[in-house]
C-alpha positions in Angstrom: 12.8 66.4 4.7 11.9 68.3 7.8 9.8 66.5 10.4 7.6 68.2 13.0 5.0 65.7 14.4 3.0 67.5 17.0 1.6 70.6 15.3 3.2 72.4 12.4 3.0 69.8 9.7 0.0 67.9 11.2 -1.8 71.3 11.0 -0.6 71.6 7.4 -2.1 68.3 6.5 -5.4 69.4 7.9 -5.2 72.8 6.1 -5.0 71.0 2.8 -7.7 68.6 3.8 -10.0 71.5 4.6 -9.4 73.0 1.1 -6.4 75.3 1.3 -4.8 75.6 -2.1 -1.4 76.8 -0.9 0.6 77.0 2.3 3.4 79.5 2.6 5.7 78.8 5.5 7.0 81.9 7.3 9.7 82.1 10.0 7.7 84.3 12.3 4.7 86.6 12.6 6.6 89.5 11.0 7.4 87.5 7.9 3.8 86.1 7.9 2.4 89.6 8.0 4.6 90.6 5.0 3.6 87.7 2.8 0.1 87.2 4.2 -1.9 89.9 2.3 -5.3 88.4 1.5 -4.3 85.1 3.1 -5.4 83.3 6.2 -2.6 83.4 8.8 -2.1 80.5 11.1 0.5 80.8 13.9 2.0 79.3 16.9 0.6 80.3 20.3 4.0 80.1 21.9 5.3 82.8 19.4 3.3 85.4 21.4 1.4 86.3 18.4 0.2 89.9 18.1 -1.3 89.7 14.6 -5.1 90.4 14.6 -7.4 87.6 13.4 -4.7 84.9 13.5 -5.9 81.3 13.7 -4.0 79.2 16.3 -1.7 76.5 14.9 -3.9 73.6 15.9 -5.3 70.8 13.9 -8.5 71.2 15.9 -8.8 74.9 15.2 -8.2 74.7 11.5 -10.2 71.4 11.1 -13.3 73.3 12.0 -12.9 75.8 9.1 -13.8 75.8 5.4 -10.6 76.9 3.7 -11.7 76.1 0.1 -9.5 77.9 -2.4 -7.7 79.9 0.3 -4.0 80.7 0.6 -2.6 80.1 4.1 0.5 81.5 5.7 1.8 79.3 8.5 4.4 80.2 11.1 5.6 78.1 14.0 8.3 78.1 16.6 10.1 75.0 15.1 8.7 73.4 11.9 8.3 76.4 9.5 11.4 78.0 10.8 13.4 74.9 10.1 11.9 74.7 6.6 13.0 78.3 5.9 16.5 77.6 7.3 17.3 74.4 5.4 19.8 75.1 2.7 18.6 75.0 -0.9 18.0 71.5 -2.2 16.1 69.8 -5.0 13.0 68.9 -3.1 12.0 70.0 0.4 9.3 68.0 2.2 7.4 68.7 5.4 6.6 65.5 7.2 4.5 64.5 10.2 3.1 61.2 11.5 -0.2 62.2 9.7 1.5 62.1 6.3 4.4 59.7 6.9 3.2 56.8 4.8 2.2 59.1 1.9 5.5 61.0 2.2 7.5 57.7 2.0 5.5 56.5 -1.0 6.1 59.8 -2.8 9.8 59.7 -2.1 10.1 56.1 -3.3 8.1 56.9 -6.5 9.9 60.2 -7.4 13.5 60.1 -6.2 15.0 57.1 -8.0 16.9 56.1 -4.9 18.6 59.5 -4.4 20.0 60.7 -1.1 17.4 61.7 1.5 18.2 63.7 4.6 15.8 63.6 7.5 15.8 66.6 9.8 13.9 66.9 13.0 12.6 70.4 13.7 12.9 70.1 17.5 16.0 68.3 18.9 14.1 67.9 22.2 11.0 66.2 20.7 11.1 62.4 20.9 8.1 62.2 18.7 10.0 63.8 15.8 12.8 61.3 16.2 10.2 58.4 16.3 8.6 59.7 13.1 12.1 59.9 11.5 12.8 56.3 12.4 9.4 55.3 11.1 10.0 57.1 7.8 13.5 55.7 7.5 12.1 52.2 7.9 9.4 52.8 5.3 12.1 54.1 2.9 14.3 51.0 3.3 11.4 48.5 3.3 11.5 47.5 7.0 
């Protein structure tokens, strides 16, 4: 499970809430442009985006849009890159504070007590560590 609290996966929660049917995570704007044909592209402002028509990676920005039935390509400095870099595993989950309780419930329902690895996407982000501790507590029933 990769955790990015502030924007990447909070934005992803809002993208789905606004009707997106699929989110493809890209490492950067070059990869996003390669897989984004016909898709809405959402990207990190800090990535110095040069793609035309890109929507900023912000829950506020995407929350104001109707994305019904749309495919979205999302790239961020930390969260989506970490998702792309995690070695292959059975199930890869993107978590944020916005979906922490639902994430923990899904894990408890579907993993039969298997091993879970929590990975924070930004080692300098105390909010990612706080969310990881919260998720760990939910998973062990604290």
